[in-house]
C-alpha positions as CSV (number, residue, x, y, z in Angstrom):
1,X,19.7,97.2,116.3
2,X,22.1,95.3,118.5
3,X,25.7,96.2,119.3
4,X,27.1,93.4,117.1
5,X,25.0,94.5,114.1
6,X,26.1,98.1,114.6
7,X,29.8,97.2,114.7
8,X,29.4,95.1,111.6
9,X,27.8,98.0,109.7
10,X,30.6,100.3,110.8
11,X,33.2,97.9,109.5
12,X,31.5,97.5,106.2
13,X,31.3,101.3,105.8
14,X,34.9,101.9,106.5
15,X,36.0,99.1,104.2
16,X,33.9,100.4,101.3
17,X,35.3,103.9,101.8
18,X,38.9,102.8,101.8
19,X,38.5,100.4,98.9
20,X,36.7,103.0,96.8
21,X,39.4,105.5,97.4
22,X,42.2,103.1,96.5
23,X,40.4,101.8,93.4
24,X,39.7,105.3,92.1
25,X,43.3,106.4,92.5
26,X,44.5,103.3,90.6
27,X,42.0,104.0,87.8
28,X,43.2,107.6,87.4
29,X,46.8,106.7,87.6
30,X,46.2,104.4,84.7
31,X,45.3,107.5,82.5
32,X,48.1,110.1,82.9
33,X,47.0,112.0,79.8
34,X,43.7,113.0,81.4
35,X,43.7,116.5,82.8
36,X,42.2,116.2,86.2
37,X,42.8,119.9,87.2
38,X,40.0,122.5,86.9
39,X,40.4,126.0,85.6
40,X,40.7,127.2,89.1
41,X,43.7,125.0,89.5
42,X,42.0,122.7,92.0
43,X,42.5,118.9,91.6
44,X,39.3,117.0,90.9
45,X,40.7,114.1,92.9
46,X,42.1,115.8,95.9
47,X,39.8,113.9,98.2
48,X,40.9,110.6,96.8
49,X,43.9,108.6,97.9
50,X,46.5,108.0,95.2
51,X,49.4,105.7,94.9
52,X,51.9,108.3,93.8
53,X,55.0,108.9,95.8
54,X,53.9,112.5,96.5
55,X,50.8,111.5,98.6
56,X,52.5,109.9,101.6
57,X,50.1,111.6,104.0
58,X,47.2,110.0,102.1
59,X,48.9,106.6,102.5
60,X,49.3,107.1,106.2
61,X,45.6,107.9,106.4
62,X,44.8,104.7,104.5
63,X,47.1,102.8,106.8
64,X,45.5,104.3,109.8
65,X,42.1,103.3,108.5
66,X,43.3,99.7,108.0
67,X,44.6,99.6,111.6
68,X,41.2,100.8,112.8
69,X,39.6,98.0,110.8
70,X,41.9,95.4,112.3
71,X,41.3,96.7,115.8
72,X,37.6,96.6,115.3
73,X,37.8,93.1,113.8
74,X,40.0,92.0,116.7
75,X,37.6,93.4,119.3
76,X,34.7,91.8,117.6
77,X,36.4,88.4,117.4
78,X,37.5,88.8,121.0
79,X,34.1,89.6,122.2
80,X,32.8,86.5,120.4
81,X,35.3,84.3,122.2
82,X,35.0,86.0,125.6
83,X,34.4,83.9,128.6
84,X,31.1,85.6,129.1
85,X,30.0,84.7,125.5
86,X,31.2,81.1,125.9
87,X,29.2,80.7,129.1
88,X,26.1,82.0,127.3
89,X,26.6,79.4,124.5
90,X,27.1,76.8,127.1
91,X,23.9,77.6,128.9
92,X,22.1,77.3,125.6
93,X,23.9,74.0,124.8
94,X,25.0,75.6,121.5
95,X,26.6,72.8,119.4
96,X,30.4,72.5,119.1
97,X,30.0,72.9,115.3
98,X,28.1,76.2,115.7
99,X,30.6,77.6,118.1
100,X,33.5,76.5,115.8
101,X,31.9,78.7,113.1
102,X,31.1,81.6,115.4
103,X,34.7,81.7,116.5
104,X,35.7,81.9,112.8
105,X,37.8,78.8,113.1
106,X,36.6,77.4,109.8
107,X,39.0,79.9,108.1
108,X,42.0,79.0,110.3
109,X,43.3,76.3,107.9
110,X,46.7,74.8,108.8
111,X,47.2,77.6,111.3
112,X,44.4,76.2,113.5
113,X,46.6,75.5,116.6
114,X,48.1,79.1,116.4
115,X,44.6,80.6,116.7
116,X,44.0,81.7,120.3
117,X,40.3,80.8,119.9
118,X,41.1,77.2,119.2
119,X,42.1,76.2,122.7
120,X,39.0,78.0,124.0
121,X,36.8,75.9,121.6
122,X,38.4,72.6,122.7
123,X,37.7,73.5,126.3
124,X,34.2,74.5,125.4
125,X,33.6,71.1,123.8
126,X,34.9,69.4,127.0
127,X,32.6,71.5,129.1
128,X,29.6,70.9,126.8
129,X,30.2,67.2,126.8
130,X,30.4,67.2,130.6
131,X,27.1,69.1,130.7
132,X,25.3,66.9,128.1
133,X,26.8,63.5,128.4
134,X,24.2,61.6,126.4
135,X,24.7,63.8,123.4
136,X,28.5,64.2,123.7
137,X,30.4,64.9,120.5
138,X,34.2,64.9,120.8
139,X,36.4,67.7,119.5
140,X,38.3,65.2,117.4
141,X,35.1,64.2,115.5
142,X,34.4,67.8,114.5
143,X,38.1,68.3,113.5
144,X,38.1,65.1,111.5
145,X,35.1,66.1,109.5
146,X,36.7,69.5,108.9
147,X,40.2,68.4,107.9
148,X,40.2,64.6,107.4
149,X,42.2,62.0,109.2
150,X,45.6,62.4,107.6
151,X,45.7,66.2,107.4
152,X,44.6,66.5,111.0
153,X,47.2,64.0,112.1
154,X,49.9,66.1,110.4
155,X,48.6,69.3,112.0
156,X,48.7,67.7,115.4
157,X,52.2,66.3,114.8
158,X,53.5,69.8,113.9
159,X,51.7,71.3,117.0
160,X,53.4,68.8,119.2
161,X,56.8,70.2,118.3
162,X,55.8,73.7,119.5
163,X,56.1,74.3,123.3
164,X,53.0,76.5,123.3
165,X,50.7,74.0,121.7
166,X,52.4,70.7,122.7
167,X,50.1,69.8,125.6
168,X,46.9,70.5,123.6
169,X,48.2,68.6,120.6
170,X,49.1,65.6,122.7
171,X,45.6,65.6,124.2
172,X,44.0,65.7,120.8
173,X,46.3,63.0,119.4
174,X,45.3,60.7,122.3
175,X,41.6,61.3,121.4
176,X,42.4,60.8,117.7
177,X,44.0,57.4,118.4
178,X,41.1,56.4,120.6
179,X,38.7,57.3,117.8
180,X,40.6,55.4,115.3
181,X,40.7,52.3,117.5
182,X,36.9,52.6,117.9
183,X,36.4,52.9,114.2
184,X,38.8,50.0,113.5
185,X,41.5,52.1,111.6
186,X,44.1,49.6,110.5
187,X,47.3,49.7,112.6
188,X,49.2,49.5,109.3
189,X,47.8,52.9,108.3
190,X,48.8,54.4,111.6
191,X,52.3,52.9,111.2
192,X,52.7,54.8,107.9
193,X,51.2,58.0,109.3
194,X,53.9,58.0,112.0
195,X,56.4,57.4,109.1
196,X,57.8,54.4,111.0
197,X,58.4,52.4,107.8
198,X,61.5,54.5,107.4
199,X,62.9,54.0,110.9
200,X,65.1,51.0,110.0
201,X,66.7,49.2,112.9
202,X,66.3,52.3,115.2
203,X,62.5,51.7,115.2
204,X,62.2,50.9,118.9
205,X,64.0,54.1,119.8
206,X,61.4,56.2,118.1
207,X,58.9,57.8,120.6
208,X,56.2,57.3,117.9
209,X,56.7,53.6,118.1
210,X,55.6,53.4,121.7
211,X,52.5,55.4,120.8
212,X,51.8,53.1,117.9
213,X,52.3,50.0,120.1
214,X,49.8,51.4,122.6
215,X,47.3,51.9,119.7
216,X,47.6,48.3,118.8
217,X,46.9,47.3,122.4
218,X,43.8,49.6,122.5
219,X,42.6,48.2,119.2
220,X,42.9,44.6,120.6
221,X,41.1,45.6,123.8
222,X,38.2,47.2,121.9
223,X,37.9,44.4,119.3
224,X,39.1,41.2,120.9
225,X,37.3,39.2,118.2
226,X,39.6,40.7,115.5
227,X,43.1,39.0,115.2
228,X,45.6,41.8,115.5
229,X,49.3,42.1,116.6
230,X,52.3,44.3,116.2
231,X,54.1,41.4,114.7
232,X,51.8,41.2,111.7
233,X,52.5,44.8,110.7
234,X,56.2,44.7,111.5
235,X,56.9,41.7,109.4
236,X,55.7,43.6,106.3
237,X,58.8,45.8,106.8
238,X,61.3,43.5,108.5
239,X,62.4,39.9,108.0
240,X,61.9,37.6,111.0
241,X,65.5,37.4,111.9
242,X,66.2,41.2,111.7
243,X,63.0,42.0,113.7
244,X,63.7,39.5,116.4
245,X,67.4,40.6,116.7
246,X,66.1,44.1,117.2
247,X,63.7,42.7,119.8
248,X,66.5,40.9,121.6
249,X,68.5,44.2,121.8
250,X,65.4,46.0,123.1
251,X,65.2,43.5,125.9
252,X,68.1,45.2,127.5
253,X,66.2,48.5,127.8
254,X,63.8,48.9,130.7
255,X,61.7,51.3,128.7
256,X,61.3,48.8,125.8
257,X,61.5,45.5,127.6
258,X,57.7,45.0,127.9
259,X,57.1,45.7,124.2
260,X,60.0,43.4,123.3
261,X,58.6,40.6,125.4
262,X,55.2,41.2,123.9
263,X,56.6,41.0,120.3
264,X,58.4,37.8,121.1
265,X,55.2,36.3,122.5
266,X,53.3,37.4,119.4
267,X,56.0,35.7,117.2
268,X,55.7,32.5,119.2
269,X,51.9,32.5,119.1
270,X,51.8,33.3,115.4
271,X,54.2,30.4,114.5
272,X,52.4,28.0,116.9
273,X,49.0,28.8,115.3
274,X,50.4,28.1,111.9
275,X,51.9,24.8,113.2
276,X,55.4,25.9,112.1
277,X,57.8,23.0,113.1
278,X,60.9,23.8,115.1
279,X,63.2,23.1,112.1
280,X,61.1,25.5,110.0
281,X,61.3,28.1,112.8
282,X,65.1,27.9,112.6
283,X,64.9,29.1,109.0
284,X,62.4,31.8,109.8
285,X,64.9,33.2,112.3
286,X,67.5,33.5,109.5
287,X,69.8,30.7,110.7
288,X,69.9,29.2,107.2
289,X,72.4,31.9,106.3
290,X,74.1,32.0,109.7
291,X,74.7,28.4,110.6
292,X,78.2,28.7,112.1
293,X,77.0,31.2,114.7
294,X,73.7,29.6,115.6
295,X,74.7,28.4,119.0
296,X,76.0,31.8,120.0
297,X,73.0,33.7,118.7
298,X,70.8,35.4,121.3
299,X,67.8,34.2,119.3
300,X,68.6,30.6,120.1
301,X,67.0,31.0,123.5
302,X,63.8,32.2,121.9
303,X,63.9,29.3,119.5
304,X,64.3,26.8,122.4
305,X,61.3,28.4,124.0
306,X,59.4,27.9,120.8
307,X,60.4,24.3,120.5
308,X,59.3,23.6,124.1
309,X,55.9,25.3,123.4
310,X,55.5,23.4,120.1
311,X,56.3,20.1,121.8
312,X,53.7,20.8,124.5
313,X,51.0,21.8,122.0
314,X,51.8,19.1,119.4
315,X,53.2,16.1,121.3
316,X,52.8,13.8,118.3
317,X,55.3,16.0,116.4
318,X,57.7,16.4,119.2
319,X,61.3,17.3,118.3
320,X,64.6,17.6,120.2
321,X,67.2,20.2,119.4
322,X,69.3,17.8,117.4
323,X,66.3,16.5,115.5
324,X,65.3,20.0,114.5
325,X,68.9,20.9,113.5
326,X,69.2,17.8,111.4
327,X,65.9,18.5,109.6
328,X,66.9,22.1,108.9
329,X,70.6,21.6,108.0
330,X,71.0,17.9,107.3
331,X,73.5,15.6,109.1
332,X,76.6,17.0,107.3
333,X,75.5,20.6,107.9
334,X,74.9,20.0,111.6
335,X,78.4,18.3,111.9
336,X,80.1,21.4,110.5
337,X,78.0,23.7,112.8
338,X,79.0,21.8,115.9
339,X,82.7,21.6,114.9
340,X,82.8,25.4,114.4
341,X,81.0,25.9,117.8
342,X,83.5,23.7,119.6
343,X,86.3,26.1,118.7
344,X,84.7,28.9,120.8
345,X,84.7,29.0,124.6
346,X,81.2,30.4,124.8
347,X,79.7,27.5,122.8
348,X,82.1,24.6,123.4
349,X,80.0,22.9,126.1
350,X,76.7,22.9,124.3
351,X,78.3,21.9,121.1
352,X,79.9,18.9,122.8
353,X,76.6,17.9,124.3
354,X,74.9,18.1,120.9
355,X,77.6,16.1,119.3
356,X,76.9,13.3,121.8
357,X,73.2,13.7,121.1
358,X,73.9,13.4,117.4
359,X,75.7,10.1,117.9
360,X,72.9,8.7,120.1
361,X,70.3,9.8,117.6
362,X,72.1,7.9,114.8
363,X,72.6,4.8,117.0
364,X,69.0,4.8,118.4
365,X,67.6,5.0,114.9
366,X,69.5,2.0,113.9
367,X,72.0,3.7,111.6
368,X,75.0,1.6,110.6
369,X,78.4,3.0,109.9
370,X,77.7,2.8,106.2
371,X,74.4,4.7,106.7
372,X,76.2,7.5,108.5
373,X,78.9,7.6,105.7
374,X,76.0,8.4,103.3
375,X,74.3,10.8,105.7
376,X,77.6,12.8,105.8
377,X,77.8,12.5,101.9
378,X,81.2,10.9,102.1
379,X,80.1,8.3,99.6
380,X,79.8,11.1,97.0
381,X,83.4,12.3,97.0
382,X,84.3,13.6,93.5
383,X,87.9,12.3,93.6
384,X,88.8,8.6,94.3
385,X,91.8,9.5,96.5
386,X,90.6,12.6,98.3
387,X,88.1,13.4,101.1
388,X,87.0,17.0,100.6
389,X,86.3,17.7,104.3
390,X,88.4,16.5,107.1
391,X,85.8,17.5,109.7
392,X,83.3,15.1,108.1
393,X,85.7,12.2,107.8
394,X,86.7,12.7,111.5
395,X,83.0,12.7,112.5
396,X,82.4,9.5,110.6
397,X,85.4,7.8,112.3
398,X,84.1,9.0,115.6
399,X,80.8,7.3,114.9
400,X,82.7,4.1,114.0
401,X,84.3,4.3,117.4
402,X,80.9,4.9,119.1
403,X,79.3,2.1,117.2
404,X,82.1,-0.3,118.0
405,X,82.0,0.6,121.7
406,X,78.4,-0.4,121.7
407,X,79.0,-3.4,119.5
408,X,82.5,-4.6,120.2
409,X,82.1,-7.9,118.4
410,X,81.8,-6.1,115.1
411,X,85.1,-4.1,115.3
412,X,87.3,-6.5,113.2
413,X,84.6,-6.8,110.5
414,X,84.1,-3.1,110.2
415,X,87.7,-2.1,110.1
416,X,88.8,-4.9,107.7
417,X,86.0,-3.9,105.4
418,X,87.6,-0.5,105.0
419,X,90.6,-2.0,103.1
420,X,88.4,-3.3,100.3
421,X,86.2,-0.2,100.1
422,X,88.8,2.7,99.9
423,X,91.9,3.5,98.0
424,X,95.2,3.5,100.1
425,X,95.3,7.3,100.6
426,X,91.6,7.5,101.7
427,X,92.0,4.4,103.8
428,X,95.1,5.8,105.6
429,X,93.4,9.1,106.3
430,X,90.6,7.1,107.9
431,X,93.1,5.0,109.9
432,X,95.0,8.2,111.0
433,X,91.8,9.5,112.5
434,X,90.9,6.1,114.0
435,X,94.3,6.0,115.7
436,X,93.2,8.7,118.1
437,X,90.7,6.4,119.6
438,X,92.1,3.8,122.0
439,X,89.5,1.2,120.9
440,X,90.8,1.3,117.3
441,X,94.4,2.5,117.6
442,X,96.1,-0.9,117.6
443,X,94.0,-2.3,114.8
444,X,94.6,0.9,112.7
445,X,98.3,0.7,113.2
446,X,98.4,-3.0,112.3
447,X,96.6,-2.3,109.0
448,X,99.0,0.6,108.2
449,X,102.1,-1.4,109.1
450,X,101.0,-4.0,106.7
451,X,100.5,-1.4,104.0
452,X,104.0,0.1,104.6
453,X,105.5,-3.4,104.2
454,X,103.8,-3.6,100.8
455,X,105.1,-0.2,99.8
456,X,108.6,-1.3,100.7
457,X,108.3,-4.4,98.6
458,X,107.2,-2.3,95.7
459,X,110.0,0.2,96.1
460,X,107.6,3.1,96.5
461,X,109.6,6.4,97.1
462,X,109.3,8.1,100.6
463,X,107.5,10.9,98.8
464,X,104.8,8.6,97.5
465,X,104.5,6.8,100.8
466,X,104.2,10.2,102.6
467,X,101.2,11.0,100.5
468,X,99.7,7.5,100.5
469,X,99.8,7.5,104.3
470,X,98.0,10.8,104.4
471,X,100.7,12.5,106.4
472,X,100.3,15.7,104.4
473,X,97.0,16.2,106.1
474,X,97.7,15.3,109.8
475,X,98.5,18.8,111.0
476,X,100.3,19.9,114.2
477,X,100.2,16.4,115.8
478,X,102.2,14.9,113.0
479,X,105.5,14.3,114.9
480,X,103.7,12.5,117.7
481,X,101.9,9.9,115.5
482,X,102.9,6.3,115.3
483,X,102.5,6.3,111.5
484,X,105.0,9.2,111.1
485,X,107.6,7.3,113.1
486,X,107.0,4.3,110.9
487,X,107.5,6.5,107.8
488,X,110.8,7.9,109.2
489,X,112.0,4.3,109.5
490,X,110.8,3.7,105.9
491,X,112.9,6.7,104.7
492,X,116.0,5.4,106.5
493,X,115.5,1.9,105.0
494,X,114.8,3.3,101.5
495,X,117.9,5.6,101.5
496,X,120.1,2.6,102.6
497,X,118.7,0.5,99.7
498,X,119.0,3.4,97.2
499,X,122.1,5.4,98.0
500,X,121.7,7.3,94.7
501,X,118.1,8.2,95.3
502,X,118.4,9.8,98.7
503,X,115.4,11.6,100.0
504,X,115.3,14.1,102.9
505,X,112.4,13.7,105.3
506,X,112.5,17.4,106.2
507,X,112.4,18.4,102.5
508,X,109.2,16.3,102.1
509,X,107.8,17.9,105.2
510,X,108.5,21.4,103.8
511,X,107.1,20.4,100.4
512,X,103.6,19.7,101.9
513,X,103.5,22.2,104.8
514,X,104.1,25.9,104.9
515,X,106.9,27.3,107.1
516,X,104.3,28.5,109.5
517,X,102.7,25.0,109.7
518,X,106.1,23.4,110.2
519,X,106.8,25.9,113.0
520,X,103.5,24.9,114.6
521,X,104.2,21.2,114.2
522,X,107.6,21.7,116.0
523,X,106.1,23.9,118.7
524,X,103.5,21.3,119.4
525,X,106.1,18.5,119.7
526,X,108.3,20.6,122.0
527,X,105.4,21.0,124.4
528,X,105.0,17.3,125.0
529,X,107.8,15.4,126.9
530,X,107.2,12.3,124.8
531,X,107.9,14.2,121.5
532,X,110.5,16.7,122.6
533,X,113.3,14.6,121.2
534,X,111.8,14.4,117.7
535,X,110.9,18.1,117.9
536,X,114.6,19.0,118.4
537,X,115.5,16.6,115.7
538,X,113.1,18.4,113.4
539,X,114.6,21.8,114.3
540,X,118.1,20.5,113.5
541,X,116.9,19.1,110.2
542,X,115.1,22.3,109.3
543,X,118.2,24.4,110.0
544,X,120.3,22.1,107.9
545,X,117.8,22.5,105.1
546,X,118.0,26.3,105.4
547,X,121.8,26.2,105.5
548,X,122.0,23.9,102.5
549,X,119.8,26.3,100.6
550,X,121.9,29.4,101.8
551,X,118.9,31.1,103.5
552,X,120.1,34.4,105.0
553,X,119.3,34.8,108.7
554,X,117.0,37.8,108.1
555,X,114.9,35.7,105.9
556,X,114.8,32.8,108.4
557,X,113.7,35.4,111.0
558,X,110.6,36.0,109.0
559,X,110.2,32.2,108.4
560,X,110.0,31.7,112.2
561,X,107.4,34.5,112.5
562,X,109.5,36.2,115.1
563,X,108.2,39.6,114.0
564,X,104.9,38.6,115.7
565,X,106.6,38.2,119.1
566,X,106.5,41.9,120.0
567,X,108.3,43.1,123.1
568,X,108.8,39.6,124.3
569,X,111.0,38.8,121.3
570,X,114.3,38.2,123.2
571,X,112.6,35.8,125.7
572,X,111.1,33.7,123.0
573,X,112.5,30.1,122.5
574,X,112.2,30.7,118.8
575,X,114.6,33.7,119.1
576,X,117.2,31.4,120.7
577,X,116.7,29.0,117.7
578,X,117.2,31.9,115.3
579,X,120.4,33.1,117.1
580,X,121.8,29.5,116.8
581,X,121.0,29.5,113.1
582,X,122.7,32.9,112.6
583,X,125.9,31.6,114.3
584,X,125.8,28.4,112.2
585,X,125.2,30.4,109.0
586,X,128.2,32.7,109.8
587,X,130.4,29.7,110.5
588,X,129.4,28.0,107.2
589,X,129.4,31.1,105.0
590,X,131.9,33.5,106.5
591,X,131.9,35.7,103.4
592,X,128.2,36.4,104.1
593,X,128.6,36.9,107.8
594,X,126.0,39.0,109.5
595,X,125.7,40.3,113.0
596,X,122.8,39.9,115.4
597,X,122.0,43.6,115.3
598,X,122.0,43.6,111.5
599,X,119.6,40.7,111.4
600,X,117.3,42.6,113.7
601,X,117.5,45.8,111.8
602,X,116.7,44.0,108.6
603,X,113.3,43.2,110.2
604,X,112.6,46.3,112.3
605,X,113.0,50.0,112.0
606,X,115.1,51.5,114.8
607,X,112.0,53.2,116.3
608,X,110.4,49.8,116.6
609,X,113.5,47.9,117.7
610,X,114.4,50.3,120.6
611,X,111.2,49.6,122.6
612,X,111.8,45.9,122.3
613,X,115.3,46.2,123.7
614,X,114.1,48.6,126.4
615,X,111.4,46.0,127.5
616,X,114.0,43.2,127.4
617,X,116.2,45.1,129.9
618,X,113.5,44.9,132.5
619,X,113.7,41.0,132.4
620,X,116.7,39.6,134.2
621,X,116.8,36.7,131.7
622,X,117.4,39.0,128.7
623,X,118.9,42.2,130.4
624,X,122.5,41.5,129.4
625,X,121.6,40.6,125.8
626,X,119.4,43.7,125.4
627,X,122.2,45.9,126.8
628,X,124.8,44.3,124.4
629,X,122.4,44.9,121.5
630,X,121.9,48.6,122.5
631,X,125.6,49.1,122.4
632,X,125.7,47.4,119.0
633,X,123.0,49.8,117.8
634,X,124.9,52.8,119.1
635,X,128.0,51.6,117.2
636,X,125.9,51.4,114.1
637,X,124.7,54.9,114.5
638,X,128.3,56.1,114.9
639,X,129.3,54.5,111.7
640,X,126.2,56.1,110.0
641,X,127.2,59.5,111.5
642,X,123.7,60.0,113.0
643,X,123.0,63.5,114.5
644,X,121.5,63.4,118.0
645,X,118.7,65.7,116.8
646,X,118.0,63.3,114.0
647,X,117.8,60.4,116.5
648,X,115.2,62.3,118.6
649,X,113.1,62.9,115.5
650,X,113.6,59.3,114.3
651,X,112.8,57.7,117.6
652,X,110.0,60.1,118.5
653,X,107.1,58.4,120.2
654,X,106.0,56.9,123.5
655,X,108.9,56.3,125.9
656,X,111.6,58.1,123.8
657,X,114.9,56.5,125.0
658,X,116.7,59.6,126.4
659,X,119.2,57.3,128.1
660,X,120.1,55.5,124.9
661,X,120.5,58.7,123.0
662,X,122.6,60.2,125.8
663,X,124.8,57.1,125.6
664,X,125.2,57.8,121.9
665,X,126.1,61.4,122.6
666,X,128.7,60.4,125.1
667,X,130.4,58.0,122.7
668,X,130.2,60.6,120.0
669,X,132.0,63.1,122.3
670,X,134.7,60.6,123.2
671,X,135.2,59.7,119.6
672,X,135.6,63.4,118.6
673,X,138.1,64.0,121.4
674,X,140.2,61.0,120.4
675,X,140.3,62.2,116.8
C-alpha cells in the first residue's frame, strides 16, 4: 500500500468515526423520553458526542478531529501540487486535463483564481506545451471547456480587479481573445461581453475599448478574407454623426489618436465602397439637423476628405462643395447656411468664398434671374405684398447684380420687368436691396422716384408710403438711404398740402421699429460723417416725441438701454443724450421735476450705482460729474436718515466704498453739531 492510499484510508476512518458520533447524538437527542442510563447509573451513550450544552468538552474533541481532517487534506493536496509532483507529471507528459483533476480544480468553481493550485496548473500547461509543441493544448482551451466562454470571461474580469491575480488574469484574457480571434468569434459579441454598449459617449475612455479594438485588428489579421471593422459594430450603437464627433474629440488624445484615425478611415472606406455621394455623406454626418453650424463643425474636414476621395474614385460623378451642399440642402437652404456662417468670424471667409461659388454655379449652368427666383422659392410667397425671408430676397438681388455685371446689355430689361411683375411694396423691397449695388443704384432710385411721384398725385398718406417703400424693413442703415430722404421730403410736402392731417415722421418710425431698433438706427447714423446731421435730427425728433408724450426720464433711461452700459455709463454718448432729455423734461414739466441722482436711483440700487460712480472718478472726463453725483447721493442718505452701519451692510461687496461712507459720517456729524 502506498503512502497516498494509507493517508486516504486514515481520512475516511476519522470522517466515519466523527460522523457516526454526531449522527447518534442527534438521534438520541430526538427522543428525550428514552432512559439511556443503566441501573448502575452509567450513561449508555457516554462515548458518543452529543449536541447538548453540557458536553462542551466533547464538542472540542469533535472540533479537534475536524482540524486534523483539514490538516490532513491540506497536506494531501499540497503534496499533490508540490514542485516535485509537478515535475514527475511533466516527465510523464501527463495531460493538462488530468493534472487539472488531480489538483482538485474541477471543484473550484467561481473561486478558481483564489485557489493556490490554479497558478501552478497554468504554469504547468505552459511548461508542458514547451516540452511537447506538436501536441500543445492551451490553458484557455481547457478552461473554456470547463466553464464556457462567457462565464470564464466574467471570472477573468473579476480576477483582473484583484492585485494578487491581476497579472495571471490579464495573461489568460490575452489568450482568450487570441482563441476567439482564431475561432472567428464575432466582435459584436466581445463588445457586449465588455459591456461597452452602455458606455455612451465616454466609450473611448474605457480601457476595455482599447482591448476590444485590438481584438478587431487581430481578427482582421487572422481572417483577411472576412470584411470586418470597428465601424460596423459601433454604428449599431451610435449614429454616424455622434460616433464621428466622438472620434474627432479622440483625435486630441495621444492615447486614442491612432484608433480615432483608423475609425475615420473605416468610415471613409465604408461610404466609398457603398458609393455614397458627397451630398448623401453630409446627411450621414448629421448635418441635416445642424445646417447653420456646418461650416464650423470639426466633421467638415472629414467630409471634405471624403469628397476628394469620392471624386478620385468616381470621376464621372465628381462634385464640388457647393454642388454637394446644393444637392443636400437645396439652393434656398444653402443660402441661409452661408448667411449664418458670414456672421461668425471663424467661418466668414469660407462662407464668402462659397457664396461666390454659388453665383458662379448658377451662371455657368445658364440660370436666368427668373430661374434663381424659383430656386430660392421666392415665386411661392404666400402673401402678395410680403417676402417672408429678407436673406433670400437679398441673395436674389445679388444674383441680379452678378448677372447684369456679366450681361450689362440686359440691365434695363431686367429691372423694368420688375415693375410689371411685383406689387409696389415687394418691388420697393427689391429696389432697396438693389440700391446697395453701384451697378443698379441709379436705376433703382429712378424707379422709386417715379413711384413716389405717383403716390403724391394720389394723395397717399406718409404712413402708407412708408410701408409701400418698404422702409419698415430696411434696418439700421435706414437714415442713410436715398429712399428715406425722398420719403422725408414727401412728408414735408404732404403736411404742407394737408395742414389738418399732419403726420410726424418720427412717430411713423417708432410705430414700425422698437425703441432698441431706433436707438440702433441713430447710433449707426452717428458713426458715419455723411449721416451725422440726420442722426442728430432724429435724436431731437425722438426727444420731442418723448416730451410730447410726457415720458419720465427714468423710463427714457431704460428706453435708451443705458442700464446695459455698466461702469462706463457716465462716459457713454447716450448718457449725455439722456441728461439733456432730463433737463428738457424738467424745464417743460417743472411740477414733475426730477434730479439726476433720482433718475439714476430709479434704475439702480445704491449698491450697484456706487461702483459705477467710483469707476467714473478714475476717468478725467467724468471725474467731476461722478464726484457731484456722490455728494448728491450722500445728501439723499441724510434725508433718509441712513445709519452708517446700515450703509456698510447695504453696500457690502467687492470694493466697499469706505471713503464715501466716511464722507457721509462727516456730514452727519456736522449736521448734528449745527442742530
